[in-house]
All heavy atoms as TSV, in Angstrom:
chain	resi	resn	atom	element	x	y	z
A	1	MET	N	N	57.530	15.684	-4.158
A	1	MET	CA	C	56.994	14.279	-4.439
A	1	MET	C	C	57.581	13.292	-3.526
A	1	MET	O	O	58.656	13.506	-3.016
A	1	MET	CB	C	57.171	13.993	-5.893
A	1	MET	CG	C	58.554	13.889	-6.375
A	1	MET	SD	S	58.922	13.602	-8.164
A	1	MET	CE	C	59.856	14.946	-8.397
A	2	GLY	N	N	56.802	12.241	-3.366
A	2	GLY	CA	C	57.285	11.238	-2.469
A	2	GLY	C	C	56.128	10.194	-2.228
A	2	GLY	O	O	55.177	10.132	-3.070
A	3	LEU	N	N	56.210	9.350	-1.158
A	3	LEU	CA	C	55.275	8.356	-0.872
A	3	LEU	C	C	54.342	8.906	0.230
A	3	LEU	O	O	54.832	9.730	0.984
A	3	LEU	CB	C	55.996	7.074	-0.507
A	3	LEU	CG	C	56.730	6.441	-1.497
A	3	LEU	CD1	C	57.435	5.197	-0.853
A	3	LEU	CD2	C	56.090	6.205	-2.731
A	4	ARG	N	N	53.147	8.480	0.139
A	4	ARG	CA	C	52.231	9.032	1.204
A	4	ARG	C	C	52.626	8.545	2.610
A	4	ARG	O	O	53.413	7.610	2.824
A	4	ARG	CB	C	50.792	8.462	0.964
A	4	ARG	CG	C	50.560	6.933	1.231
A	4	ARG	CD	C	49.177	6.396	1.232
A	4	ARG	NE	N	49.227	5.029	1.290
A	4	ARG	CZ	C	49.060	4.410	2.429
A	4	ARG	NH1	N	49.114	4.975	3.653
A	4	ARG	NH2	N	49.051	2.993	2.384
A	5	ASP	N	N	52.236	9.341	3.628
A	5	ASP	CA	C	52.528	9.083	5.066
A	5	ASP	C	C	51.805	7.764	5.315
A	5	ASP	O	O	50.738	7.414	4.882
A	5	ASP	CB	C	51.896	10.204	5.981
A	5	ASP	CG	C	52.677	11.522	5.779
A	5	ASP	OD1	O	53.819	11.510	5.376
A	5	ASP	OD2	O	52.021	12.597	6.220
A	6	GLY	N	N	52.622	6.954	6.061
A	6	GLY	CA	C	52.055	5.577	6.507
A	6	GLY	C	C	52.261	4.621	5.359
A	6	GLY	O	O	51.860	3.457	5.480
A	7	ALA	N	N	53.059	4.832	4.377
A	7	ALA	CA	C	53.417	3.896	3.277
A	7	ALA	C	C	54.034	2.691	3.826
A	7	ALA	O	O	54.804	2.715	4.814
A	7	ALA	CB	C	54.147	4.555	2.139
A	8	HIS	N	N	53.839	1.628	3.208
A	8	HIS	CA	C	54.506	0.286	3.550
A	8	HIS	C	C	56.067	0.473	3.472
A	8	HIS	O	O	56.519	1.079	2.594
A	8	HIS	CB	C	54.129	-0.794	2.587
A	8	HIS	CG	C	54.431	-2.102	2.934
A	8	HIS	ND1	N	55.749	-2.688	2.834
A	8	HIS	CD2	C	53.729	-3.097	3.549
A	8	HIS	CE1	C	55.830	-3.814	3.103
A	8	HIS	NE2	N	54.628	-4.197	3.678
A	9	GLN	N	N	56.847	-0.026	4.358
A	9	GLN	CA	C	58.194	0.126	4.511
A	9	GLN	C	C	59.015	-0.415	3.293
A	9	GLN	O	O	60.070	0.130	2.943
A	9	GLN	CB	C	58.762	-0.633	5.753
A	9	GLN	CG	C	58.427	0.164	7.013
A	9	GLN	CD	C	59.043	1.545	7.062
A	9	GLN	OE1	O	60.246	1.736	6.776
A	9	GLN	NE2	N	58.177	2.504	7.472
A	10	GLN	N	N	58.433	-1.256	2.533
A	10	GLN	CA	C	59.055	-1.801	1.307
A	10	GLN	C	C	58.648	-0.972	0.079
A	10	GLN	O	O	59.068	-1.274	-1.028
A	10	GLN	CB	C	58.693	-3.255	1.028
A	10	GLN	CG	C	59.363	-4.185	2.089
A	10	GLN	CD	C	58.974	-5.625	1.909
A	10	GLN	OE1	O	57.904	-5.959	1.668
A	10	GLN	NE2	N	60.007	-6.531	1.986
A	11	GLY	N	N	57.808	0.040	0.290
A	11	GLY	CA	C	57.282	0.771	-0.835
A	11	GLY	C	C	58.375	1.562	-1.488
A	11	GLY	O	O	59.325	1.996	-0.929
A	12	SER	N	N	58.235	1.865	-2.786
A	12	SER	CA	C	59.123	2.700	-3.534
A	12	SER	C	C	58.381	3.167	-4.776
A	12	SER	O	O	57.435	2.678	-5.239
A	12	SER	CB	C	60.389	1.931	-3.903
A	12	SER	OG	O	60.011	0.980	-4.843
A	13	ALA	N	N	58.923	4.302	-5.380
A	13	ALA	CA	C	58.251	4.958	-6.557
A	13	ALA	C	C	59.289	5.638	-7.336
A	13	ALA	O	O	60.337	6.144	-6.779
A	13	ALA	CB	C	57.125	5.764	-6.248
A	14	LYS	N	N	59.075	5.727	-8.627
A	14	LYS	CA	C	59.794	6.546	-9.692
A	14	LYS	C	C	58.770	7.591	-10.183
A	14	LYS	O	O	57.629	7.224	-10.425
A	14	LYS	CB	C	60.485	5.858	-10.705
A	14	LYS	CG	C	61.514	4.851	-10.282
A	14	LYS	CD	C	62.190	4.177	-11.503
A	14	LYS	CE	C	61.266	3.309	-12.166
A	14	LYS	NZ	N	61.891	2.473	-13.264
A	15	PHE	N	N	59.316	8.783	-10.406
A	15	PHE	CA	C	58.414	9.893	-11.014
A	15	PHE	C	C	59.055	10.248	-12.267
A	15	PHE	O	O	60.271	10.598	-12.403
A	15	PHE	CB	C	58.387	10.988	-9.943
A	15	PHE	CG	C	57.798	10.728	-8.760
A	15	PHE	CD1	C	58.491	10.017	-7.732
A	15	PHE	CD2	C	56.434	11.174	-8.489
A	15	PHE	CE1	C	57.856	9.778	-6.490
A	15	PHE	CE2	C	55.874	10.814	-7.297
A	15	PHE	CZ	C	56.473	10.131	-6.230
A	16	THR	N	N	58.193	10.409	-13.310
A	16	THR	CA	C	58.673	10.904	-14.680
A	16	THR	C	C	57.816	11.956	-15.088
A	16	THR	O	O	56.586	11.858	-14.951
A	16	THR	CB	C	58.486	9.609	-15.664
A	16	THR	OG1	O	59.193	8.507	-15.163
A	16	THR	CG2	C	59.078	10.075	-17.039
A	17	ILE	N	N	58.438	12.881	-15.751
A	17	ILE	CA	C	57.765	14.029	-16.393
A	17	ILE	C	C	58.026	14.032	-17.914
A	17	ILE	O	O	59.198	13.838	-18.307
A	17	ILE	CB	C	58.182	15.397	-15.855
A	17	ILE	CG1	C	57.812	15.485	-14.351
A	17	ILE	CG2	C	57.518	16.509	-16.686
A	17	ILE	CD1	C	58.282	16.785	-13.754
A	18	ARG	N	N	57.003	13.916	-18.704
A	18	ARG	CA	C	57.087	13.914	-20.140
A	18	ARG	C	C	56.405	15.210	-20.708
A	18	ARG	O	O	55.439	15.552	-20.253
A	18	ARG	CB	C	56.454	12.695	-20.760
A	18	ARG	CG	C	57.319	11.446	-20.466
A	18	ARG	CD	C	56.768	10.340	-21.378
A	18	ARG	NE	N	57.316	9.034	-20.888
A	18	ARG	CZ	C	56.725	7.860	-20.687
A	18	ARG	NH1	N	55.472	7.826	-21.042
A	18	ARG	NH2	N	57.289	6.865	-20.297
A	19	GLY	N	N	56.998	15.655	-21.731
A	19	GLY	CA	C	56.541	16.861	-22.522
A	19	GLY	C	C	56.500	16.525	-23.952
A	19	GLY	O	O	57.524	16.091	-24.542
A	20	ASP	N	N	55.322	16.463	-24.544
A	20	ASP	CA	C	55.143	16.107	-25.908
A	20	ASP	C	C	55.761	14.820	-26.245
A	20	ASP	O	O	56.443	14.629	-27.285
A	20	ASP	CB	C	55.657	17.351	-26.891
A	20	ASP	CG	C	54.890	18.557	-26.634
A	20	ASP	OD1	O	53.665	18.485	-26.288
A	20	ASP	OD2	O	55.453	19.669	-26.915
A	21	GLY	N	N	55.650	13.806	-25.276
A	21	GLY	CA	C	56.211	12.499	-25.599
A	21	GLY	C	C	57.706	12.308	-25.188
A	21	GLY	O	O	58.267	11.194	-25.326
A	22	ARG	N	N	58.460	13.397	-24.856
A	22	ARG	CA	C	59.775	13.297	-24.630
A	22	ARG	C	C	59.962	13.356	-23.097
A	22	ARG	O	O	59.449	14.099	-22.318
A	22	ARG	CB	C	60.362	14.630	-25.179
A	22	ARG	CG	C	61.848	14.487	-25.603
A	22	ARG	CD	C	62.190	15.903	-26.429
A	22	ARG	NE	N	61.533	16.975	-25.987
A	22	ARG	CZ	C	62.151	17.970	-25.318
A	22	ARG	NH1	N	63.283	17.841	-24.911
A	22	ARG	NH2	N	61.388	19.001	-24.967
A	23	GLU	N	N	60.992	12.470	-22.579
A	23	GLU	CA	C	61.119	12.506	-21.115
A	23	GLU	C	C	62.012	13.795	-20.786
A	23	GLU	O	O	63.041	14.052	-21.304
A	23	GLU	CB	C	62.065	11.172	-20.855
A	23	GLU	CG	C	62.254	11.035	-19.305
A	23	GLU	CD	C	62.963	9.855	-19.074
A	23	GLU	OE1	O	62.313	8.740	-19.074
A	23	GLU	OE2	O	64.209	9.801	-18.690
A	24	LEU	N	N	61.369	14.517	-19.818
A	24	LEU	CA	C	62.051	15.808	-19.412
A	24	LEU	C	C	62.831	15.499	-18.001
A	24	LEU	O	O	63.619	16.249	-17.587
A	24	LEU	CB	C	61.000	16.902	-19.271
A	24	LEU	CG	C	60.181	17.207	-20.473
A	24	LEU	CD1	C	59.199	18.340	-20.220
A	24	LEU	CD2	C	61.227	17.674	-21.574
A	25	TYR	N	N	62.197	14.467	-17.235
A	25	TYR	CA	C	62.830	14.236	-15.856
A	25	TYR	C	C	62.464	12.820	-15.472
A	25	TYR	O	O	61.301	12.399	-15.797
A	25	TYR	CB	C	62.016	15.300	-14.912
A	25	TYR	CG	C	62.550	14.843	-13.481
A	25	TYR	CD1	C	63.728	15.371	-12.902
A	25	TYR	CD2	C	61.678	14.166	-12.685
A	25	TYR	CE1	C	64.116	15.109	-11.604
A	25	TYR	CE2	C	61.911	13.939	-11.384
A	25	TYR	CZ	C	63.206	14.369	-10.861
A	25	TYR	OH	O	63.596	14.025	-9.575
A	26	LEU	N	N	63.360	12.210	-14.896
A	26	LEU	CA	C	63.183	10.899	-14.352
A	26	LEU	C	C	63.857	10.858	-12.930
A	26	LEU	O	O	65.028	11.139	-12.883
A	26	LEU	CB	C	63.695	9.766	-15.225
A	26	LEU	CG	C	63.837	8.261	-14.610
A	26	LEU	CD1	C	62.325	7.922	-14.377
A	26	LEU	CD2	C	64.576	7.300	-15.493
A	27	SER	N	N	63.047	10.609	-11.870
A	27	SER	CA	C	63.593	10.773	-10.483
A	27	SER	C	C	64.449	9.401	-10.191
A	27	SER	O	O	64.321	8.377	-10.874
A	27	SER	CB	C	62.441	10.776	-9.619
A	27	SER	OG	O	61.781	9.587	-9.363
A	28	ARG	N	N	65.157	9.502	-9.125
A	28	ARG	CA	C	65.755	8.355	-8.599
A	28	ARG	C	C	64.604	7.536	-7.915
A	28	ARG	O	O	63.600	8.138	-7.736
A	28	ARG	CB	C	66.949	8.783	-7.586
A	28	ARG	CG	C	66.397	9.526	-6.339
A	28	ARG	CD	C	67.467	9.890	-5.449
A	28	ARG	NE	N	67.073	10.946	-4.474
A	28	ARG	CZ	C	66.332	10.697	-3.293
A	28	ARG	NH1	N	66.173	9.297	-3.042
A	28	ARG	NH2	N	66.015	11.688	-2.477
A	29	ILE	N	N	64.881	6.339	-7.472
A	29	ILE	CA	C	63.742	5.561	-6.675
A	29	ILE	C	C	63.680	6.283	-5.300
A	29	ILE	O	O	64.645	6.412	-4.565
A	29	ILE	CB	C	64.256	4.197	-6.527
A	29	ILE	CG1	C	64.212	3.473	-7.908
A	29	ILE	CG2	C	63.231	3.406	-5.641
A	29	ILE	CD1	C	64.632	2.049	-7.924
A	30	LEU	N	N	62.442	6.652	-4.962
A	30	LEU	CA	C	62.175	7.289	-3.711
A	30	LEU	C	C	61.564	6.171	-2.862
A	30	LEU	O	O	60.677	5.442	-3.185
A	30	LEU	CB	C	61.254	8.432	-3.764
A	30	LEU	CG	C	61.748	9.624	-4.586
A	30	LEU	CD1	C	60.770	10.749	-4.663
A	30	LEU	CD2	C	63.038	10.123	-3.979
A	31	ARG	N	N	62.075	6.186	-1.563
A	31	ARG	CA	C	61.471	5.174	-0.511
A	31	ARG	C	C	60.735	5.912	0.492
A	31	ARG	O	O	60.703	7.125	0.556
A	31	ARG	CB	C	62.693	4.471	-0.026
A	31	ARG	CG	C	63.491	3.668	-1.023
A	31	ARG	CD	C	64.307	2.647	-0.429
A	31	ARG	NE	N	65.027	1.920	-1.502
A	31	ARG	CZ	C	64.585	1.003	-2.315
A	31	ARG	NH1	N	63.287	0.704	-2.218
A	31	ARG	NH2	N	65.288	0.485	-3.171
A	32	VAL	N	N	60.171	5.252	1.472
A	32	VAL	CA	C	59.486	5.688	2.583
A	32	VAL	C	C	60.136	6.879	3.150
A	32	VAL	O	O	61.425	6.683	3.546
A	32	VAL	CB	C	58.996	4.707	3.591
A	32	VAL	CG1	C	58.445	5.233	4.706
A	32	VAL	CG2	C	58.136	3.614	2.873
A	33	GLY	N	N	59.627	7.978	3.506
A	33	GLY	CA	C	60.316	9.148	4.161
A	33	GLY	C	C	61.178	10.010	3.312
A	33	GLY	O	O	61.597	11.087	3.677
A	34	ALA	N	N	61.367	9.605	2.034
A	34	ALA	CA	C	62.097	10.422	1.102
A	34	ALA	C	C	61.269	11.334	0.357
A	34	ALA	O	O	60.129	10.883	-0.055
A	34	ALA	CB	C	62.975	9.440	0.124
A	35	ARG	N	N	61.671	12.598	0.190
A	35	ARG	CA	C	60.800	13.544	-0.559
A	35	ARG	C	C	61.913	14.342	-1.389
A	35	ARG	O	O	62.955	14.382	-1.112
A	35	ARG	CB	C	60.245	14.546	0.398
A	35	ARG	CG	C	59.348	14.012	1.490
A	35	ARG	CD	C	57.842	13.870	1.083
A	35	ARG	NE	N	57.198	13.695	2.163
A	35	ARG	CZ	C	56.742	12.441	2.666
A	35	ARG	NH1	N	57.345	11.333	2.130
A	35	ARG	NH2	N	55.927	12.200	3.626
A	36	THR	N	N	61.333	14.968	-2.508
A	36	THR	CA	C	62.288	15.713	-3.252
A	36	THR	C	C	61.446	16.762	-4.038
A	36	THR	O	O	60.336	16.615	-4.188
A	36	THR	CB	C	63.047	14.888	-4.402
A	36	THR	OG1	O	63.932	15.648	-5.017
A	36	THR	CG2	C	62.102	14.343	-5.437
A	37	GLU	N	N	62.119	17.951	-4.239
A	37	GLU	CA	C	61.511	19.012	-5.002
A	37	GLU	C	C	62.287	19.171	-6.281
A	37	GLU	O	O	63.489	19.120	-6.238
A	37	GLU	CB	C	61.557	20.372	-4.170
A	37	GLU	CG	C	60.698	20.234	-2.911
A	37	GLU	CD	C	60.744	21.632	-2.217
A	37	GLU	OE1	O	61.088	22.633	-2.758
A	37	GLU	OE2	O	60.458	21.595	-1.061
A	38	ILE	N	N	61.623	19.494	-7.308
A	38	ILE	CA	C	62.320	19.708	-8.638
A	38	ILE	C	C	61.721	20.937	-9.395
A	38	ILE	O	O	60.662	21.438	-9.067
A	38	ILE	CB	C	62.119	18.437	-9.443
A	38	ILE	CG1	C	60.556	18.166	-9.829
A	38	ILE	CG2	C	62.696	17.246	-8.921
A	38	ILE	CD1	C	60.399	17.202	-11.033
A	39	SER	N	N	62.447	21.285	-10.321
A	39	SER	CA	C	62.013	22.381	-11.188
A	39	SER	C	C	62.388	22.060	-12.683
A	39	SER	O	O	63.660	21.508	-12.875
A	39	SER	CB	C	62.741	23.736	-10.886
A	39	SER	OG	O	62.475	24.734	-11.787
A	40	VAL	N	N	61.438	21.914	-13.615
A	40	VAL	CA	C	61.781	21.417	-15.037
A	40	VAL	C	C	61.198	22.528	-15.950
A	40	VAL	O	O	60.092	23.004	-15.695
A	40	VAL	CB	C	60.904	20.131	-15.227
A	40	VAL	CG1	C	61.126	19.623	-16.589
A	40	VAL	CG2	C	61.328	19.028	-14.204
A	41	ASP	N	N	61.997	22.838	-16.899
A	41	ASP	CA	C	61.603	23.778	-17.945
A	41	ASP	C	C	60.620	23.167	-18.850
A	41	ASP	O	O	61.009	22.254	-19.499
A	41	ASP	CB	C	62.905	24.230	-18.642
A	41	ASP	CG	C	62.636	25.465	-19.627
A	41	ASP	OD1	O	61.454	25.807	-19.757
A	41	ASP	OD2	O	63.480	25.776	-20.342
A	42	VAL	N	N	59.336	23.684	-18.925
A	42	VAL	CA	C	58.385	23.162	-19.844
A	42	VAL	C	C	58.023	24.185	-20.949
A	42	VAL	O	O	57.043	23.981	-21.580
A	42	VAL	CB	C	57.127	22.693	-19.097
A	42	VAL	CG1	C	57.429	21.582	-18.252
A	42	VAL	CG2	C	56.544	23.728	-18.241
A	43	SER	N	N	58.997	25.068	-21.212
A	43	SER	CA	C	58.830	26.109	-22.290
A	43	SER	C	C	58.565	25.358	-23.648
A	43	SER	O	O	59.206	24.479	-23.876
A	43	SER	CB	C	59.987	26.923	-22.455
A	43	SER	OG	O	60.321	27.613	-21.142
A	44	GLY	N	N	57.454	25.770	-24.238
A	44	GLY	CA	C	57.108	25.220	-25.598
A	44	GLY	C	C	56.385	23.843	-25.573
A	44	GLY	O	O	56.173	23.330	-26.662
A	45	VAL	N	N	56.217	23.280	-24.374
A	45	VAL	CA	C	55.551	22.005	-24.274
A	45	VAL	C	C	54.018	22.174	-24.378
A	45	VAL	O	O	53.327	23.189	-23.696
A	45	VAL	CB	C	55.965	21.287	-22.910
A	45	VAL	CG1	C	55.028	20.113	-22.787
A	45	VAL	CG2	C	57.351	21.009	-22.880
A	46	ASN	N	N	53.449	21.442	-25.298
A	46	ASN	CA	C	51.887	21.472	-25.269
A	46	ASN	C	C	51.199	20.453	-24.451
A	46	ASN	O	O	50.202	20.764	-24.005
A	46	ASN	CB	C	51.553	21.266	-26.842
A	46	ASN	CG	C	52.014	22.538	-27.569
A	46	ASN	OD1	O	51.629	23.644	-27.382
A	46	ASN	ND2	N	52.710	22.179	-28.720
A	47	GLN	N	N	51.860	19.186	-24.402
A	47	GLN	CA	C	51.123	18.248	-23.680
A	47	GLN	C	C	52.097	17.760	-22.511
A	47	GLN	O	O	53.165	17.228	-22.862
A	47	GLN	CB	C	50.681	16.979	-24.438
A	47	GLN	CG	C	50.125	15.806	-23.748
A	47	GLN	CD	C	49.664	14.751	-24.711
A	47	GLN	OE1	O	49.885	14.754	-25.855
A	47	GLN	NE2	N	48.993	13.732	-24.032
A	48	LEU	N	N	51.679	17.896	-21.325
A	48	LEU	CA	C	52.567	17.408	-20.034
A	48	LEU	C	C	51.905	16.289	-19.316
A	48	LEU	O	O	50.764	16.300	-19.240
A	48	LEU	CB	C	52.616	18.746	-19.088
A	48	LEU	CG	C	53.578	18.670	-18.014
A	48	LEU	CD1	C	54.962	18.598	-18.508
A	48	LEU	CD2	C	53.268	19.851	-17.094
A	49	GLU	N	N	52.804	15.336	-19.030
A	49	GLU	CA	C	52.403	14.047	-18.348
A	49	GLU	C	C	53.238	13.911	-17.069
A	49	GLU	O	O	54.441	14.047	-17.157
A	49	GLU	CB	C	52.553	12.792	-19.297
A	49	GLU	CG	C	51.831	12.834	-20.503
A	49	GLU	CD	C	52.143	11.607	-21.384
A	49	GLU	OE1	O	51.695	10.553	-21.125
A	49	GLU	OE2	O	53.100	11.832	-22.186
A	50	LEU	N	N	52.480	13.693	-15.987
A	50	LEU	CA	C	53.134	13.294	-14.774
A	50	LEU	C	C	52.782	11.849	-14.559
A	50	LEU	O	O	51.616	11.518	-14.355
A	50	LEU	CB	C	52.559	14.184	-13.525
A	50	LEU	CG	C	52.704	15.773	-13.774
A	50	LEU	CD1	C	52.005	16.378	-12.577
A	50	LEU	CD2	C	54.053	16.189	-13.983
A	51	ILE	N	N	53.948	11.008	-14.409
A	51	ILE	CA	C	53.769	9.600	-14.337
A	51	ILE	C	C	54.507	9.050	-13.111
A	51	ILE	O	O	55.564	9.575	-12.740
A	51	ILE	CB	C	54.390	9.048	-15.601
A	51	ILE	CG1	C	53.756	9.555	-16.877
A	51	ILE	CG2	C	54.364	7.441	-15.603
A	51	ILE	CD1	C	54.544	9.359	-18.196
A	52	THR	N	N	53.788	8.167	-12.450
A	52	THR	CA	C	54.479	7.463	-11.384
A	52	THR	C	C	54.452	5.916	-11.609
A	52	THR	O	O	53.489	5.411	-12.293
A	52	THR	CB	C	53.749	7.698	-10.017
A	52	THR	OG1	O	52.289	7.256	-10.188
A	52	THR	CG2	C	53.854	9.212	-9.652
A	53	GLU	N	N	55.466	5.151	-11.143
A	53	GLU	CA	C	55.596	3.735	-11.226
A	53	GLU	C	C	56.262	3.246	-9.919
A	53	GLU	O	O	56.934	3.996	-9.309
A	53	GLU	CB	C	56.530	3.372	-12.395
A	53	GLU	CG	C	56.125	3.864	-13.787
A	53	GLU	CD	C	57.160	3.621	-14.832
A	53	GLU	OE1	O	58.158	4.501	-14.907
A	53	GLU	OE2	O	56.948	2.605	-15.424
A	54	GLY	N	N	56.102	2.014	-9.743
A	54	GLY	CA	C	56.682	1.343	-8.680
A	54	GLY	C	C	58.218	1.473	-8.863
A	54	GLY	O	O	58.590	1.182	-9.976
A	55	GLY	N	N	58.898	1.561	-7.904
A	55	GLY	CA	C	60.262	1.779	-8.063
A	55	GLY	C	C	61.102	0.534	-8.234
A	55	GLY	O	O	62.198	0.345	-8.883
A	56	GLU	N	N	60.483	-0.680	-7.833
A	56	GLU	CA	C	61.151	-1.869	-8.018
A	56	GLU	C	C	60.192	-3.032	-8.470
A	56	GLU	O	O	59.944	-4.063	-7.993
A	56	GLU	CB	C	61.780	-2.274	-6.739
A	56	GLU	CG	C	62.869	-1.462	-6.327
A	56	GLU	CD	C	63.433	-1.674	-4.912
A	56	GLU	OE1	O	62.618	-2.043	-3.953
A	56	GLU	OE2	O	64.634	-1.507	-4.735
A	57	GLU	N	N	59.415	-2.496	-9.518
A	57	GLU	CA	C	58.389	-3.444	-10.159
A	57	GLU	C	C	57.177	-3.694	-9.200
A	57	GLU	O	O	56.304	-4.455	-9.617
A	57	GLU	CB	C	58.948	-4.716	-10.605
A	57	GLU	CG	C	60.098	-4.489	-11.510
A	57	GLU	CD	C	59.809	-3.738	-12.834
A	57	GLU	OE1	O	58.737	-3.778	-13.257
A	57	GLU	OE2	O	60.732	-2.852	-13.176
A	58	HIS	N	N	57.131	-3.108	-8.073
A	58	HIS	CA	C	55.957	-3.238	-7.075
A	58	HIS	C	C	55.859	-1.985	-6.328
A	58	HIS	O	O	56.958	-1.589	-5.791
A	58	HIS	CB	C	56.113	-4.516	-6.286
A	58	HIS	CG	C	54.813	-4.938	-5.598
A	58	HIS	ND1	N	54.255	-4.336	-4.616
A	58	HIS	CD2	C	54.126	-6.045	-5.811
A	58	HIS	CE1	C	53.163	-4.864	-4.227
A	58	HIS	NE2	N	52.973	-5.953	-4.948
A	59	THR	N	N	54.629	-1.535	-6.100
A	59	THR	CA	C	54.352	-0.404	-5.233
A	59	THR	C	C	54.261	-0.853	-3.709
A	59	THR	O	O	54.328	0.162	-2.890
A	59	THR	CB	C	53.195	0.458	-5.766
A	59	THR	OG1	O	52.031	-0.564	-5.573
A	59	THR	CG2	C	53.307	0.785	-7.227
A	60	HIS	N	N	53.824	-1.942	-3.364
A	60	HIS	CA	C	53.470	-2.348	-2.074
A	60	HIS	C	C	52.452	-1.444	-1.482
A	60	HIS	O	O	52.290	-1.072	-0.437
A	60	HIS	CB	C	54.658	-2.313	-1.121
A	60	HIS	CG	C	55.575	-3.482	-1.506
A	60	HIS	ND1	N	55.408	-4.777	-1.032
A	60	HIS	CD2	C	56.717	-3.372	-2.111
A	60	HIS	CE1	C	56.462	-5.522	-1.499
A	60	HIS	NE2	N	57.248	-4.726	-2.107
A	61	PHE	N	N	51.516	-0.967	-2.414
A	61	PHE	CA	C	50.433	-0.132	-2.153
A	61	PHE	C	C	50.819	1.174	-1.473
A	61	PHE	O	O	50.154	1.617	-0.425
A	61	PHE	CB	C	49.318	-0.865	-1.286
A	61	PHE	CG	C	48.851	-2.236	-2.041
A	61	PHE	CD1	C	49.454	-3.413	-1.574
A	61	PHE	CD2	C	48.125	-2.160	-3.141
A	61	PHE	CE1	C	49.009	-4.586	-2.199
A	61	PHE	CE2	C	47.749	-3.330	-3.783
A	61	PHE	CZ	C	48.227	-4.588	-3.288
A	62	SER	N	N	51.757	1.786	-1.887
A	62	SER	CA	C	52.480	2.908	-1.132
A	62	SER	C	C	51.932	4.199	-1.681
A	62	SER	O	O	52.161	5.263	-0.914
A	62	SER	CB	C	53.965	2.900	-1.289
A	62	SER	OG	O	54.387	1.719	-0.644
A	63	TRP	N	N	51.301	4.404	-2.753
A	63	TRP	CA	C	50.691	5.570	-3.220
A	63	TRP	C	C	51.738	6.689	-3.373
A	63	TRP	O	O	52.107	7.424	-2.488
A	63	TRP	CB	C	49.554	6.149	-2.377
A	63	TRP	CG	C	48.435	5.196	-2.178
A	63	TRP	CD1	C	48.160	3.936	-2.806
A	63	TRP	CD2	C	47.181	5.475	-1.399
A	63	TRP	NE1	N	47.064	3.435	-2.444
A	63	TRP	CE2	C	46.373	4.391	-1.573
A	63	TRP	CE3	C	46.892	6.503	-0.661
A	63	TRP	CZ2	C	45.270	4.314	-0.923
A	63	TRP	CZ3	C	45.598	6.441	-0.020
A	63	TRP	CH2	C	44.828	5.347	-0.210
A	64	ALA	N	N	52.273	6.876	-4.583
A	64	ALA	CA	C	53.123	8.043	-4.927
A	64	ALA	C	C	52.316	9.257	-5.054
A	64	ALA	O	O	51.125	9.259	-5.494
A	64	ALA	CB	C	53.779	7.616	-6.301
A	65	ILE	N	N	52.896	10.338	-4.648
A	65	ILE	CA	C	52.203	11.591	-4.499
A	65	ILE	C	C	52.983	12.795	-5.120
A	65	ILE	O	O	54.053	12.899	-4.811
A	65	ILE	CB	C	51.850	11.892	-2.995
A	65	ILE	CG1	C	50.879	10.891	-2.369
A	65	ILE	CG2	C	51.162	13.384	-3.046
A	65	ILE	CD1	C	50.622	11.121	-0.987
A	66	TRP	N	N	52.313	13.452	-6.068
A	66	TRP	CA	C	52.843	14.710	-6.477
A	66	TRP	C	C	52.313	15.842	-5.623
A	66	TRP	O	O	51.188	16.237	-5.883
A	66	TRP	CB	C	52.461	14.944	-7.987
A	66	TRP	CG	C	52.923	13.935	-9.060
A	66	TRP	CD1	C	52.343	12.881	-9.300
A	66	TRP	CD2	C	54.117	14.121	-9.746
A	66	TRP	NE1	N	53.179	12.214	-10.354
A	66	TRP	CE2	C	54.338	12.947	-10.530
A	66	TRP	CE3	C	55.207	15.085	-9.770
A	66	TRP	CZ2	C	55.339	12.733	-11.433
A	66	TRP	CZ3	C	56.198	14.893	-10.679
A	66	TRP	CH2	C	56.183	13.693	-11.519
A	67	ALA	N	N	52.985	16.208	-4.687
A	67	ALA	CA	C	52.487	17.189	-3.712
A	67	ALA	C	C	52.539	18.606	-4.198
A	67	ALA	O	O	53.764	19.095	-4.520
A	67	ALA	CB	C	53.199	17.122	-2.335
A	68	ASN	N	N	51.396	19.185	-4.276
A	68	ASN	CA	C	51.311	20.668	-4.760
A	68	ASN	C	C	52.136	20.915	-6.128
A	68	ASN	O	O	52.982	21.803	-6.083
A	68	ASN	CB	C	51.749	21.583	-3.713
A	68	ASN	CG	C	50.965	21.443	-2.443
A	68	ASN	OD1	O	49.666	21.482	-2.480
A	68	ASN	ND2	N	51.687	21.405	-1.187
A	69	PRO	N	N	51.820	20.184	-7.184
A	69	PRO	CA	C	52.532	20.604	-8.442
A	69	PRO	C	C	52.086	21.923	-8.877
A	69	PRO	O	O	51.004	22.376	-8.663
A	69	PRO	CB	C	51.991	19.468	-9.417
A	69	PRO	CG	C	50.682	18.947	-8.828
A	69	PRO	CD	C	50.904	19.175	-7.349
A	70	TRP	N	N	53.153	22.696	-9.398
A	70	TRP	CA	C	52.803	24.147	-9.770
A	70	TRP	C	C	53.398	24.298	-11.118
A	70	TRP	O	O	54.508	23.964	-11.523
A	70	TRP	CB	C	53.739	25.053	-8.849
A	70	TRP	CG	C	53.716	26.407	-9.027
A	70	TRP	CD1	C	54.376	27.145	-10.005
A	70	TRP	CD2	C	52.691	27.329	-8.499
A	70	TRP	NE1	N	53.961	28.443	-9.965
A	70	TRP	CE2	C	52.935	28.561	-9.174
A	70	TRP	CE3	C	51.603	27.106	-7.666
A	70	TRP	CZ2	C	52.106	29.717	-8.713
A	70	TRP	CZ3	C	50.826	28.269	-7.373
A	70	TRP	CH2	C	51.073	29.435	-7.755
A	71	LEU	N	N	52.521	24.760	-12.085
A	71	LEU	CA	C	52.907	24.897	-13.435
A	71	LEU	C	C	52.847	26.486	-13.691
A	71	LEU	O	O	51.977	27.199	-13.450
A	71	LEU	CB	C	51.897	24.311	-14.400
A	71	LEU	CG	C	52.109	24.457	-15.900
A	71	LEU	CD1	C	53.502	23.944	-16.301
A	71	LEU	CD2	C	50.946	23.974	-16.649
A	72	GLU	N	N	54.021	26.895	-14.307
A	72	GLU	CA	C	54.130	28.248	-14.573
A	72	GLU	C	C	54.750	28.466	-15.963
A	72	GLU	O	O	55.770	27.869	-16.312
A	72	GLU	CB	C	55.092	28.980	-13.424
A	72	GLU	CG	C	55.216	30.428	-13.676
A	72	GLU	CD	C	56.025	31.091	-12.435
A	72	GLU	OE1	O	55.780	30.728	-11.303
A	72	GLU	OE2	O	56.926	31.741	-12.753
A	73	ARG	N	N	54.109	29.399	-16.809
A	73	ARG	CA	C	54.749	29.580	-18.150
A	73	ARG	C	C	55.096	31.027	-18.253
A	73	ARG	O	O	54.646	31.983	-17.650
A	73	ARG	CB	C	53.679	29.331	-19.188
A	73	ARG	CG	C	53.345	27.855	-19.299
A	73	ARG	CD	C	52.574	27.540	-20.528
A	73	ARG	NE	N	52.359	26.127	-20.638
A	73	ARG	CZ	C	52.833	25.349	-21.717
A	73	ARG	NH1	N	53.409	25.931	-22.764
A	73	ARG	NH2	N	52.524	24.155	-21.830
């Protein structure tokens, strides 16, 4: 996950994963050029949410991207 190529230099984003309304993961603020890979245990989760927000109350039109999310049970 990260920001799209060509994102505005002031862009930032946070990524949250919720399972059945419970926060399972919250990323650090990611900026242009930063990427991260994660693994989250979703055993027993019925409803999964992938959420993105501006990292500093504004996205600067940077488009946060969940690149190739993979779900395995």
